Steps between C-alpha positions, in 0.01 A plus 500: 500500500122507440266260678463149360137564399580818305535478118855589396649621172848604393514804275776590257563796271531481122573850378237722658256213552467312828347156463459174692796264448407234759210420730388242754207259491264738683567774245433255215170400659408869515533524120845656471762382254859568394531803273201684648565871575573549869241776536227275356596215735476727803163630385358150453622363835468737797770437759729335245859466626739644242876449521768615261663223300875453547632316190864536607427360845299214350784412263749500786273276709460262204879477466531413870228240458697351210802453725277333760367259235853370433426238767272328247727514194836650399346676197252768613418840351242772550204499260377861537280646614369232735658163432798269527633258240671191641677232299417179689651248257725270702393634840127423522570148630668652806164650596281195432421572134352787302162508674648489850747773404217725378292427807794579727554834326134601525481392865814699586347814353165432668669472841638852441157637408561502124270337247692328221432296187758257364542303180761273346554453128770434241557870433507828686222641280266205555556499878445878513170467312370203699583652838318825427210398274425129550272578795656241735728545799720216373532426128717234335535514121607157376821482298434573133142616570558876525316590179167326580523600868538871414258510206198619704692762701471872413765665285622696802656172622768540231650813665417727204502879506168667578491676162553172316229329705250771403586467132460121511164529671382729219575213261288266713793306651416436866691188606844347455345233280348766273842654440679166463257393223569807285769517230812654649618707204205745476493552878877560515485738203223705664590486871869414509680192636381518863194275467683224309793513744277467806309211346822315412644563848186368669490188280873429535600580140722790608712494817445759770809523719473559873755734656526350849512729801793462738531609862759780545682310777501168315812282507545438128760403240467515122673358192452632145616288206642629175349200324180326616538168680251217527665164563404356843862434597590861415209633708614283791859620472406866512250430778791376711698814424210722596454311826870544584470875442180522703650310794782756520241778535302299757816450706573871485154573642522215756174346379386174347249443221153366575371543145682535167356612166690420181372696199580425136450787255435352156577668169124532430462721812329226700612396847537149636545457873610243756424543869640295787464531874705376793378383838750724678743780400765354272800619301656167412584550132497131408164435665334807347641419156368145519152617600488750213635256242235245597239749373674614181334220302173695533651802317423552133791705358321559169744636242752578771559674832684831492490594868486304827417659834523333840336673797464408866143625546483380860796504736552458872784531747720195487578374849818312579476125558748279677557145382618241751797299377732251656870439448479164676361210305208327663432754775125467444431851373232488230400846381137532398442458130426823313191438289463863388636414154243223455218727621603769250511256208156360578346841571614641166358201317160465665453833683592588856136488610497124447791438734437502873539304819258440785533668837300439820213723607352502850157349433315188612309483170722277283458682168588829670808372680731547198594790277710544189823695534795570271734202456798673660316701764655489847377239746328677788518193724125431493388137494187292519381354829580130526231409754303318230641335187428671169486337154788539257253592226216744561240516223441843342146485638324230705311243290160360600492129592213260577540326834342251736559632853341500843443852634616703678858397583573182306715481187353359176481126451552556128503788253476548124739745333525562125280200427705253705372353829753457780445306821660657808726264696643747755409854603611764747308809610306714513711817499260793526583817309290810564424775252687829519213712629717814513533493120144421396182505703379194306772293670385588850342157562659282230723205587673216323580156643811354333592128494807316381386178335674204337333279243552129438776575249704694754426843349446774757267796456402814685123544504262720693136550576362853466319555829502341844258222404221637719418865430402621153645849550853357531511370143340290229617169657631391162832319479805619305843366410759772557841335481708189436784379720818398324 
């Protein structure tokens, strides 16, 4: 590979002509562009790195990338030569919404050294245009606003043939809005149906089906119907049958499902999808059917569904579990309740990122002494030190309070929090907490003095002074309320 500071172009052959088919930012800054003859590019930029383009290899890599993107949605396809199309309807909430989903995609590519642009819209055509020509890393086209959002973009955003683009430019049509404002009949008569079809696909007038990619080793079952179905109870019944068939295959492979994708192929060539996840490998048919049926209400069958496909897109080895049981009544055995079913139901409704439990972390700084872990993660036996009592409720961040206190070691006589003044009746402390100097140099000298105080109404609070009360370098000496005892 050439050095990072060397301009790079990829060259392909069209007949006997070798021309630039792709280039990096340095080559663009040097004045090169796609379509330029390779010999001219090398003459203009001495030391230019020239590599042969590999369209077949690029297509294969794009297909592999499509399979990787199945983690974001069950309906993914390649959008050659350099894109992916992902149907996020019904799955975006699992990733925190459309914007968070786009940001997660772009960040994933950035962490691998790839620059990416992402857009979400009602249609494949509109999303394709916005991602490539809107000029923003993240673009969200509001529902029903595709036509005004695309009006200022160049005609190339419509995925038209190069010859057609040149002919349209001769007529003075430069943007999508210019073409959309023209009468369709003369343009179709002169240039054929391609322009009108692309406009209607981008604006949602014509459907553009997505042929979803599937992993070759996917655990999958499929049902094709002679007559389209659409009633919710019918969809639920066949969902149960598909789950039963899938469980048989999972048992044969000795695995359990961690994620299931249920695809509905409509008669208009559109796909609807339902995705569920489980907190641990599972092949309980009744549980999986219930989780899938809870999401079927989000499916729009249109004029009918003619094919249903159920795939286990994430599986894991299913370990054996032993349940304690007693044949003697009242022997005291009380097996631990299995809350995995509840966790799965909640996670598929609100997103698994919103479900967590707290686990201890070895840190004297209170806000750093906890971390979020998965609800059903194994207990590693760690616990908090019980040398000093800790409040049942810790505020997300300490809140400033006004106090009357005698420095350096006395608790406040009174304090004002959220506009209400409280007189302190009892107090205990101080408990001195030092900064973690090994993490940040700024914490080398910082300290906090914590007090447990009780007001006249019997409410107990956890407050602290930033600093030791004597030396300015230890803190601001302002007072904060950090927690509330139950």
